[in-house]
PDB file of the backbone (N, CA, C, O) and the ligand in Angstrom, with CONECT records:
HET     ZN  A 101       1
ATOM      1  N   MET A   1       0.807  -1.233  -0.017  1.00  0.00           N
ATOM      2  CA  MET A   1      -0.007  -0.057   0.046  1.00  0.00           C
ATOM      3  C   MET A   1       0.882   1.293   0.087  1.00  0.00           C
ATOM      4  O   MET A   1       1.731   1.480   0.959  1.00  0.00           O
ATOM      5  N   LYS A   2       0.601   2.209  -0.942  1.00  0.00           N
ATOM      6  CA  LYS A   2       1.318   3.351  -1.075  1.00  0.00           C
ATOM      7  C   LYS A   2       0.497   4.521  -0.764  1.00  0.00           C
ATOM      8  O   LYS A   2      -0.559   4.755  -1.352  1.00  0.00           O
ATOM      9  N   ILE A   3       0.982   5.251   0.156  1.00  0.00           N
ATOM     10  CA  ILE A   3       0.164   6.602   0.644  1.00  0.00           C
ATOM     11  C   ILE A   3       0.905   7.797   0.229  1.00  0.00           C
ATOM     12  O   ILE A   3       2.111   7.960   0.413  1.00  0.00           O
ATOM     13  N   SER A   4       0.057   8.678  -0.381  1.00  0.00           N
ATOM     14  CA  SER A   4       0.664   9.922  -0.868  1.00  0.00           C
ATOM     15  C   SER A   4      -0.483  11.029  -0.697  1.00  0.00           C
ATOM     16  O   SER A   4      -1.672  10.757  -0.531  1.00  0.00           O
ATOM     17  N   ASP A   5       0.037  12.266  -0.760  1.00  0.00           N
ATOM     18  CA  ASP A   5      -0.957  13.457  -0.829  1.00  0.00           C
ATOM     19  C   ASP A   5      -1.091  13.915  -2.216  1.00  0.00           C
ATOM     20  O   ASP A   5      -0.269  13.791  -3.124  1.00  0.00           O
ATOM     21  N   TYR A   6      -2.289  14.482  -2.248  1.00  0.00           N
ATOM     22  CA  TYR A   6      -2.643  15.028  -3.605  1.00  0.00           C
ATOM     23  C   TYR A   6      -3.617  16.224  -3.468  1.00  0.00           C
ATOM     24  O   TYR A   6      -4.648  16.062  -2.816  1.00  0.00           O
ATOM     25  N   ASP A   7      -3.346  17.422  -4.052  1.00  0.00           N
ATOM     26  CA  ASP A   7      -4.156  18.501  -4.007  1.00  0.00           C
ATOM     27  C   ASP A   7      -4.938  18.583  -5.283  1.00  0.00           C
ATOM     28  O   ASP A   7      -4.400  18.343  -6.363  1.00  0.00           O
ATOM     29  N   CYS A   8      -6.183  18.914  -5.177  1.00  0.00           N
ATOM     30  CA  CYS A   8      -6.943  19.087  -6.410  1.00  0.00           C
ATOM     31  C   CYS A   8      -6.389  20.349  -7.079  1.00  0.00           C
ATOM     32  O   CYS A   8      -6.271  21.400  -6.449  1.00  0.00           O
ATOM     33  N   PRO A   9      -6.047  20.221  -8.387  1.00  0.00           N
ATOM     34  CA  PRO A   9      -5.545  21.391  -8.989  1.00  0.00           C
ATOM     35  C   PRO A   9      -6.548  22.525  -9.378  1.00  0.00           C
ATOM     36  O   PRO A   9      -6.187  23.606  -9.842  1.00  0.00           O
ATOM     37  N   SER A  10      -7.832  22.170  -9.144  1.00  0.00           N
ATOM     38  CA  SER A  10      -8.812  23.194  -9.458  1.00  0.00           C
ATOM     39  C   SER A  10      -9.300  23.936  -8.192  1.00  0.00           C
ATOM     40  O   SER A  10      -9.374  25.164  -8.167  1.00  0.00           O
ATOM     41  N   CYS A  11      -9.632  23.146  -7.134  1.00  0.00           N
ATOM     42  CA  CYS A  11     -10.085  23.906  -5.974  1.00  0.00           C
ATOM     43  C   CYS A  11      -9.146  23.841  -4.691  1.00  0.00           C
ATOM     44  O   CYS A  11      -9.380  24.486  -3.669  1.00  0.00           O
ATOM     45  N   GLY A  12      -8.061  22.994  -4.853  1.00  0.00           N
ATOM     46  CA  GLY A  12      -7.128  23.035  -3.791  1.00  0.00           C
ATOM     47  C   GLY A  12      -7.446  22.000  -2.662  1.00  0.00           C
ATOM     48  O   GLY A  12      -6.710  21.939  -1.677  1.00  0.00           O
ATOM     49  N   ALA A  13      -8.519  21.200  -2.794  1.00  0.00           N
ATOM     50  CA  ALA A  13      -8.829  20.397  -1.713  1.00  0.00           C
ATOM     51  C   ALA A  13      -7.754  19.279  -1.563  1.00  0.00           C
ATOM     52  O   ALA A  13      -7.213  18.761  -2.539  1.00  0.00           O
ATOM     53  N   SER A  14      -7.499  18.962  -0.344  1.00  0.00           N
ATOM     54  CA  SER A  14      -6.285  17.950  -0.111  1.00  0.00           C
ATOM     55  C   SER A  14      -6.959  16.609   0.029  1.00  0.00           C
ATOM     56  O   SER A  14      -7.997  16.382   0.650  1.00  0.00           O
ATOM     57  N   TYR A  15      -6.257  15.806  -0.601  1.00  0.00           N
ATOM     58  CA  TYR A  15      -6.585  14.300  -0.589  1.00  0.00           C
ATOM     59  C   TYR A  15      -5.508  13.398  -0.254  1.00  0.00           C
ATOM     60  O   TYR A  15      -4.373  13.596  -0.688  1.00  0.00           O
ATOM     61  N   LEU A  16      -5.822  12.319   0.565  1.00  0.00           N
ATOM     62  CA  LEU A  16      -4.762  11.292   0.868  1.00  0.00           C
ATOM     63  C   LEU A  16      -5.135  10.176  -0.124  1.00  0.00           C
ATOM     64  O   LEU A  16      -6.250   9.659  -0.194  1.00  0.00           O
ATOM     65  N   VAL A  17      -4.027   9.857  -0.912  1.00  0.00           N
ATOM     66  CA  VAL A  17      -4.245   8.898  -1.925  1.00  0.00           C
ATOM     67  C   VAL A  17      -3.573   7.454  -1.441  1.00  0.00           C
ATOM     68  O   VAL A  17      -2.368   7.356  -1.212  1.00  0.00           O
ATOM     69  N   ALA A  18      -4.394   6.482  -1.331  1.00  0.00           N
ATOM     70  CA  ALA A  18      -3.920   5.131  -1.077  1.00  0.00           C
ATOM     71  C   ALA A  18      -4.010   4.390  -2.326  1.00  0.00           C
ATOM     72  O   ALA A  18      -5.022   4.341  -3.026  1.00  0.00           O
ATOM     73  N   GLU A  19      -2.850   3.787  -2.583  1.00  0.00           N
ATOM     74  CA  GLU A  19      -2.613   2.944  -3.866  1.00  0.00           C
ATOM     75  C   GLU A  19      -2.181   1.490  -3.504  1.00  0.00           C
ATOM     76  O   GLU A  19      -1.282   1.224  -2.706  1.00  0.00           O
ATOM     77  N   SER A  20      -2.911   0.609  -4.170  1.00  0.00           N
ATOM     78  CA  SER A  20      -2.564  -0.822  -3.865  1.00  0.00           C
ATOM     79  C   SER A  20      -2.578  -1.600  -5.177  1.00  0.00           C
ATOM     80  O   SER A  20      -3.548  -1.642  -5.933  1.00  0.00           O
ATOM     81  N   THR A  21      -1.448  -2.191  -5.370  1.00  0.00           N
ATOM     82  CA  THR A  21      -1.384  -3.007  -6.484  1.00  0.00           C
ATOM     83  C   THR A  21      -1.707  -4.417  -6.426  1.00  0.00           C
ATOM     84  O   THR A  21      -1.851  -5.132  -7.417  1.00  0.00           O
ATOM     85  N   SER A  22      -1.826  -4.828  -5.075  1.00  0.00           N
ATOM     86  CA  SER A  22      -2.150  -6.116  -4.715  1.00  0.00           C
ATOM     87  C   SER A  22      -3.666  -6.444  -4.710  1.00  0.00           C
ATOM     88  O   SER A  22      -4.097  -7.586  -4.872  1.00  0.00           O
ATOM     89  N   ALA A  23      -4.459  -5.320  -4.506  1.00  0.00           N
ATOM     90  CA  ALA A  23      -5.843  -5.513  -4.596  1.00  0.00           C
ATOM     91  C   ALA A  23      -6.322  -5.248  -6.110  1.00  0.00           C
ATOM     92  O   ALA A  23      -6.278  -4.120  -6.601  1.00  0.00           O
ATOM     93  N   PRO A  24      -6.739  -6.271  -6.744  1.00  0.00           N
ATOM     94  CA  PRO A  24      -7.079  -6.074  -8.213  1.00  0.00           C
ATOM     95  C   PRO A  24      -8.239  -5.287  -8.451  1.00  0.00           C
ATOM     96  O   PRO A  24      -9.247  -5.519  -7.784  1.00  0.00           O
ATOM     97  N   ALA A  25      -8.236  -4.297  -9.396  1.00  0.00           N
ATOM     98  CA  ALA A  25      -9.358  -3.558  -9.616  1.00  0.00           C
ATOM     99  C   ALA A  25      -9.169  -3.002 -11.152  1.00  0.00           C
ATOM    100  O   ALA A  25      -8.046  -2.898 -11.645  1.00  0.00           O
ATOM    101  N   GLY A  26     -10.174  -2.711 -11.747  1.00  0.00           N
ATOM    102  CA  GLY A  26     -10.025  -2.391 -13.127  1.00  0.00           C
ATOM    103  C   GLY A  26      -9.479  -0.926 -13.471  1.00  0.00           C
ATOM    104  O   GLY A  26      -9.158  -0.247 -12.495  1.00  0.00           O
ATOM    105  N   PRO A  27      -9.350  -0.412 -14.622  1.00  0.00           N
ATOM    106  CA  PRO A  27      -9.087   0.893 -14.926  1.00  0.00           C
ATOM    107  C   PRO A  27     -10.306   1.765 -14.260  1.00  0.00           C
ATOM    108  O   PRO A  27     -11.477   1.385 -14.261  1.00  0.00           O
ATOM    109  N   SER A  28      -9.881   2.893 -13.737  1.00  0.00           N
ATOM    110  CA  SER A  28     -10.938   3.634 -13.146  1.00  0.00           C
ATOM    111  C   SER A  28     -10.439   5.149 -13.110  1.00  0.00           C
ATOM    112  O   SER A  28      -9.432   5.512 -13.717  1.00  0.00           O
ATOM    113  N   HIS A  29     -11.187   5.949 -12.391  1.00  0.00           N
ATOM    114  CA  HIS A  29     -10.774   7.349 -12.192  1.00  0.00           C
ATOM    115  C   HIS A  29     -11.345   7.942 -10.940  1.00  0.00           C
ATOM    116  O   HIS A  29     -12.238   7.363 -10.320  1.00  0.00           O
ATOM    117  N   ALA A  30     -10.820   9.139 -10.545  1.00  0.00           N
ATOM    118  CA  ALA A  30     -11.345   9.764  -9.414  1.00  0.00           C
ATOM    119  C   ALA A  30     -11.683  11.197  -9.660  1.00  0.00           C
ATOM    120  O   ALA A  30     -10.961  11.934 -10.331  1.00  0.00           O
ATOM    121  N   ASP A  31     -12.775  11.564  -9.112  1.00  0.00           N
ATOM    122  CA  ASP A  31     -13.216  12.974  -9.277  1.00  0.00           C
ATOM    123  C   ASP A  31     -13.128  13.662  -7.986  1.00  0.00           C
ATOM    124  O   ASP A  31     -13.295  13.061  -6.925  1.00  0.00           O
ATOM    125  N   CYS A  32     -12.848  15.011  -8.067  1.00  0.00           N
ATOM    126  CA  CYS A  32     -12.877  15.761  -6.841  1.00  0.00           C
ATOM    127  C   CYS A  32     -14.295  15.829  -6.214  1.00  0.00           C
ATOM    128  O   CYS A  32     -15.273  16.143  -6.892  1.00  0.00           O
ATOM    129  N   ALA A  33     -14.373  15.523  -4.887  1.00  0.00           N
ATOM    130  CA  ALA A  33     -15.704  15.494  -4.231  1.00  0.00           C
ATOM    131  C   ALA A  33     -16.214  16.979  -4.065  1.00  0.00           C
ATOM    132  O   ALA A  33     -17.412  17.186  -3.870  1.00  0.00           O
ATOM    133  N   ILE A  34     -15.321  17.991  -4.141  1.00  0.00           N
ATOM    134  CA  ILE A  34     -15.736  19.321  -3.819  1.00  0.00           C
ATOM    135  C   ILE A  34     -16.257  20.038  -5.170  1.00  0.00           C
ATOM    136  O   ILE A  34     -17.387  20.522  -5.234  1.00  0.00           O
ATOM    137  N   CYS A  35     -15.351  20.066  -6.231  1.00  0.00           N
ATOM    138  CA  CYS A  35     -15.631  20.754  -7.398  1.00  0.00           C
ATOM    139  C   CYS A  35     -15.903  19.934  -8.622  1.00  0.00           C
ATOM    140  O   CYS A  35     -16.212  20.461  -9.691  1.00  0.00           O
ATOM    141  N   GLY A  36     -15.770  18.447  -8.432  1.00  0.00           N
ATOM    142  CA  GLY A  36     -16.153  17.641  -9.568  1.00  0.00           C
ATOM    143  C   GLY A  36     -15.046  17.547 -10.674  1.00  0.00           C
ATOM    144  O   GLY A  36     -15.281  16.926 -11.710  1.00  0.00           O
ATOM    145  N   GLU A  37     -13.884  18.140 -10.466  1.00  0.00           N
ATOM    146  CA  GLU A  37     -12.864  18.108 -11.447  1.00  0.00           C
ATOM    147  C   GLU A  37     -12.262  16.837 -11.420  1.00  0.00           C
ATOM    148  O   GLU A  37     -12.149  16.240 -10.349  1.00  0.00           O
ATOM    149  N   ARG A  38     -11.803  16.285 -12.636  1.00  0.00           N
ATOM    150  CA  ARG A  38     -11.068  14.905 -12.662  1.00  0.00           C
ATOM    151  C   ARG A  38      -9.748  14.990 -12.065  1.00  0.00           C
ATOM    152  O   ARG A  38      -8.832  15.682 -12.511  1.00  0.00           O
ATOM    153  N   LEU A  39      -9.696  14.262 -11.050  1.00  0.00           N
ATOM    154  CA  LEU A  39      -8.327  14.201 -10.277  1.00  0.00           C
ATOM    155  C   LEU A  39      -7.370  13.320 -11.016  1.00  0.00           C
ATOM    156  O   LEU A  39      -6.241  13.753 -11.248  1.00  0.00           O
ATOM    157  N   ALA A  40      -7.712  12.157 -11.396  1.00  0.00           N
ATOM    158  CA  ALA A  40      -6.777  11.245 -12.003  1.00  0.00           C
ATOM    159  C   ALA A  40      -7.614  10.086 -12.833  1.00  0.00           C
ATOM    160  O   ALA A  40      -8.764   9.763 -12.536  1.00  0.00           O
ATOM    161  N   SER A  41      -6.968   9.598 -13.756  1.00  0.00           N
ATOM    162  CA  SER A  41      -7.652   8.399 -14.273  1.00  0.00           C
ATOM    163  C   SER A  41      -6.457   7.480 -14.634  1.00  0.00           C
ATOM    164  O   SER A  41      -5.349   7.922 -14.939  1.00  0.00           O
ATOM    165  N   TRP A  42      -6.763   6.208 -14.576  1.00  0.00           N
ATOM    166  CA  TRP A  42      -5.587   5.120 -14.752  1.00  0.00           C
ATOM    167  C   TRP A  42      -6.115   3.888 -15.561  1.00  0.00           C
ATOM    168  O   TRP A  42      -7.283   3.501 -15.522  1.00  0.00           O
ATOM    169  N   GLU A  43      -5.275   3.411 -16.180  1.00  0.00           N
ATOM    170  CA  GLU A  43      -5.519   2.203 -17.013  1.00  0.00           C
ATOM    171  C   GLU A  43      -5.058   0.923 -16.389  1.00  0.00           C
ATOM    172  O   GLU A  43      -5.452  -0.180 -16.767  1.00  0.00           O
ATOM    173  N   GLU A  44      -4.136   1.136 -15.336  1.00  0.00           N
ATOM    174  CA  GLU A  44      -3.629  -0.114 -14.847  1.00  0.00           C
ATOM    175  C   GLU A  44      -4.642  -0.694 -13.815  1.00  0.00           C
ATOM    176  O   GLU A  44      -5.467  -0.031 -13.186  1.00  0.00           O
ATOM    177  N   PRO A  45      -4.439  -2.096 -13.739  1.00  0.00           N
ATOM    178  CA  PRO A  45      -5.407  -2.812 -12.860  1.00  0.00           C
ATOM    179  C   PRO A  45      -4.981  -2.701 -11.372  1.00  0.00           C
ATOM    180  O   PRO A  45      -4.559  -3.677 -10.752  1.00  0.00           O
ATOM    181  N   LYS A  46      -5.103  -1.550 -10.865  1.00  0.00           N
ATOM    182  CA  LYS A  46      -4.802  -1.206  -9.568  1.00  0.00           C
ATOM    183  C   LYS A  46      -5.891  -0.478  -8.792  1.00  0.00           C
ATOM    184  O   LYS A  46      -6.780   0.152  -9.365  1.00  0.00           O
ATOM    185  N   LEU A  47      -5.806  -0.571  -7.628  1.00  0.00           N
ATOM    186  CA  LEU A  47      -6.913   0.025  -6.673  1.00  0.00           C
ATOM    187  C   LEU A  47      -6.164   1.335  -6.134  1.00  0.00           C
ATOM    188  O   LEU A  47      -5.074   1.303  -5.563  1.00  0.00           O
ATOM    189  N   ARG A  48      -6.892   2.470  -6.394  1.00  0.00           N
ATOM    190  CA  ARG A  48      -6.464   3.738  -5.910  1.00  0.00           C
ATOM    191  C   ARG A  48      -7.709   4.405  -5.344  1.00  0.00           C
ATOM    192  O   ARG A  48      -8.784   4.500  -5.937  1.00  0.00           O
ATOM    193  N   VAL A  49      -7.411   4.888  -4.034  1.00  0.00           N
ATOM    194  CA  VAL A  49      -8.480   5.602  -3.260  1.00  0.00           C
ATOM    195  C   VAL A  49      -8.092   6.931  -2.933  1.00  0.00           C
ATOM    196  O   VAL A  49      -7.032   7.175  -2.358  1.00  0.00           O
ATOM    197  N   TYR A  50      -9.009   7.902  -3.320  1.00  0.00           N
ATOM    198  CA  TYR A  50      -8.752   9.304  -2.956  1.00  0.00           C
ATOM    199  C   TYR A  50      -9.605   9.559  -1.725  1.00  0.00           C
ATOM    200  O   TYR A  50     -10.821   9.394  -1.817  1.00  0.00           O
ATOM    201  N   ARG A  51      -9.087   9.930  -0.639  1.00  0.00           N
ATOM    202  CA  ARG A  51      -9.815  10.272   0.554  1.00  0.00           C
ATOM    203  C   ARG A  51      -9.654  11.791   0.903  1.00  0.00           C
ATOM    204  O   ARG A  51      -8.568  12.290   1.200  1.00  0.00           O
ATOM    205  N   LEU A  52     -10.738  12.422   0.844  1.00  0.00           N
ATOM    206  CA  LEU A  52     -10.689  13.924   1.129  1.00  0.00           C
ATOM    207  C   LEU A  52     -10.311  14.136   2.477  1.00  0.00           C
ATOM    208  O   LEU A  52     -10.882  13.665   3.460  1.00  0.00           O
ATOM    209  N   GLU A  53      -9.194  14.959   2.466  1.00  0.00           N
ATOM    210  CA  GLU A  53      -8.850  15.362   3.884  1.00  0.00           C
ATOM    211  C   GLU A  53      -9.490  16.740   4.260  1.00  0.00           C
ATOM    212  O   GLU A  53      -9.072  17.823   3.849  1.00  0.00           O
ATOM    213  N   MET A  54     -10.571  16.555   5.104  1.00  0.00           N
ATOM    214  CA  MET A  54     -11.393  17.752   5.337  1.00  0.00           C
ATOM    215  C   MET A  54     -10.605  18.818   6.025  1.00  0.00           C
ATOM    216  O   MET A  54      -9.799  18.515   6.904  1.00  0.00           O
ATOM    217  N   SER A  55     -10.809  20.060   5.657  1.00  0.00           N
ATOM    218  CA  SER A  55     -10.110  21.070   6.310  1.00  0.00           C
ATOM    219  C   SER A  55     -10.966  21.396   7.665  1.00  0.00           C
ATOM    220  O   SER A  55     -12.146  21.058   7.764  1.00  0.00           O
ATOM    221  N   ALA A  56     -10.365  21.982   8.545  1.00  0.00           N
ATOM    222  CA  ALA A  56     -10.978  22.240   9.787  1.00  0.00           C
ATOM    223  C   ALA A  56     -12.285  23.007   9.528  1.00  0.00           C
ATOM    224  O   ALA A  56     -13.271  22.785  10.232  1.00  0.00           O
ATOM    225  N   GLU A  57     -12.309  23.886   8.553  1.00  0.00           N
ATOM    226  CA  GLU A  57     -13.541  24.619   8.273  1.00  0.00           C
ATOM    227  C   GLU A  57     -14.661  23.645   7.822  1.00  0.00           C
ATOM    228  O   GLU A  57     -15.830  23.879   8.129  1.00  0.00           O
ATOM    229  N   PHE A  58     -14.314  22.556   7.096  1.00  0.00           N
ATOM    230  CA  PHE A  58     -15.384  21.732   6.853  1.00  0.00           C
ATOM    231  C   PHE A  58     -15.751  20.839   7.972  1.00  0.00           C
ATOM    232  O   PHE A  58     -16.919  20.500   8.160  1.00  0.00           O
ATOM    233  N   LYS A  59     -14.731  20.438   8.744  1.00  0.00           N
ATOM    234  CA  LYS A  59     -14.916  19.466   9.978  1.00  0.00           C
ATOM    235  C   LYS A  59     -15.950  20.062  10.911  1.00  0.00           C
ATOM    236  O   LYS A  59     -16.934  19.461  11.343  1.00  0.00           O
ATOM    237  N   TYR A  60     -15.589  21.395  11.188  1.00  0.00           N
ATOM    238  CA  TYR A  60     -16.428  22.002  12.184  1.00  0.00           C
ATOM    239  C   TYR A  60     -17.097  23.180  11.660  1.00  0.00           C
ATOM    240  O   TYR A  60     -16.654  24.311  11.864  1.00  0.00           O
ATOM    241  N   PRO A  61     -18.291  22.918  10.902  1.00  0.00           N
ATOM    242  CA  PRO A  61     -18.953  24.085  10.334  1.00  0.00           C
ATOM    243  C   PRO A  61     -19.586  25.009  11.439  1.00  0.00           C
ATOM    244  O   PRO A  61     -20.138  24.574  12.449  1.00  0.00           O
ATOM    245  N   ARG A  62     -19.451  26.220  11.149  1.00  0.00           N
ATOM    246  CA  ARG A  62     -19.963  27.195  12.153  1.00  0.00           C
ATOM    247  C   ARG A  62     -21.506  27.022  12.159  1.00  0.00           C
ATOM    248  O   ARG A  62     -22.161  27.115  11.120  1.00  0.00           O
ATOM    249  N   ILE A  63     -22.077  26.759  13.411  1.00  0.00           N
ATOM    250  CA  ILE A  63     -23.485  26.607  13.590  1.00  0.00           C
ATOM    251  C   ILE A  63     -23.930  27.650  14.485  1.00  0.00           C
ATOM    252  O   ILE A  63     -23.341  27.842  15.548  1.00  0.00           O
ATOM    253  N   GLN A  64     -25.052  28.423  14.088  1.00  0.00           N
ATOM    254  CA  GLN A  64     -25.572  29.353  14.831  1.00  0.00           C
ATOM    255  C   GLN A  64     -26.039  28.853  16.110  1.00  0.00           C
ATOM    256  O   GLN A  64     -26.867  27.942  16.111  1.00  0.00           O
ATOM    257  N   PRO A  65     -25.635  29.309  17.134  1.00  0.00           N
ATOM    258  CA  PRO A  65     -26.214  28.752  18.519  1.00  0.00           C
ATOM    259  C   PRO A  65     -27.732  29.195  18.652  1.00  0.00           C
ATOM    260  O   PRO A  65     -28.125  30.325  18.361  1.00  0.00           O
ATOM    261  N   PRO A  66     -28.430  28.311  19.061  1.00  0.00           N
ATOM    262  CA  PRO A  66     -29.951  28.553  19.209  1.00  0.00           C
ATOM    263  C   PRO A  66     -30.062  29.729  20.231  1.00  0.00           C
ATOM    264  O   PRO A  66     -29.257  29.890  21.148  1.00  0.00           O
ATOM    265  N   PRO A  67     -31.122  30.526  19.991  1.00  0.00           N
ATOM    266  CA  PRO A  67     -31.322  31.603  20.840  1.00  0.00           C
ATOM    267  C   PRO A  67     -31.633  31.282  22.288  1.00  0.00           C
ATOM    268  O   PRO A  67     -32.512  30.466  22.563  1.00  0.00           O
ATOM    269  N   SER A  68     -30.928  31.911  23.221  1.00  0.00           N
ATOM    270  CA  SER A  68     -31.077  31.581  24.672  1.00  0.00           C
ATOM    271  C   SER A  68     -32.540  31.902  25.042  1.00  0.00           C
ATOM    272  O   SER A  68     -33.115  32.907  24.624  1.00  0.00           O
ATOM    273  N   PRO A  69     -33.117  30.965  25.870  1.00  0.00           N
ATOM    274  CA  PRO A  69     -34.400  31.353  26.373  1.00  0.00           C
ATOM    275  C   PRO A  69     -34.437  32.475  27.105  1.00  0.00           C
ATOM    276  O   PRO A  69     -33.497  32.714  27.863  1.00  0.00           O
ATOM    277  N   GLN A  70     -35.464  33.303  27.008  1.00  0.00           N
ATOM    278  CA  GLN A  70     -35.552  34.532  27.820  1.00  0.00           C
ATOM    279  C   GLN A  70     -36.571  34.330  29.044  1.00  0.00           C
ATOM    280  O   GLN A  70     -36.776  35.250  29.834  1.00  0.00           O
TER     281      GLN A  70
HETATM  282 ZN    ZN A 101     -11.577  20.197  -6.536  1.00  0.00          ZN2+
END
């Protein structure tokens, strides 16, 4: 298993890429989960997974606190 980092060239979203040549999979591709841009496509029979590394901004969305009871 090979792990590397990849940033979407379009929107800059950070991905963790896990690549395995031992797990057979067909040619495939990966699209950015944020902007939909094609991240990569490959013809080799390998398994490659792009995991979005959520920024703190996405992990902890600002939620308006409910109004305090009066
Ligand atoms: Zn993107």
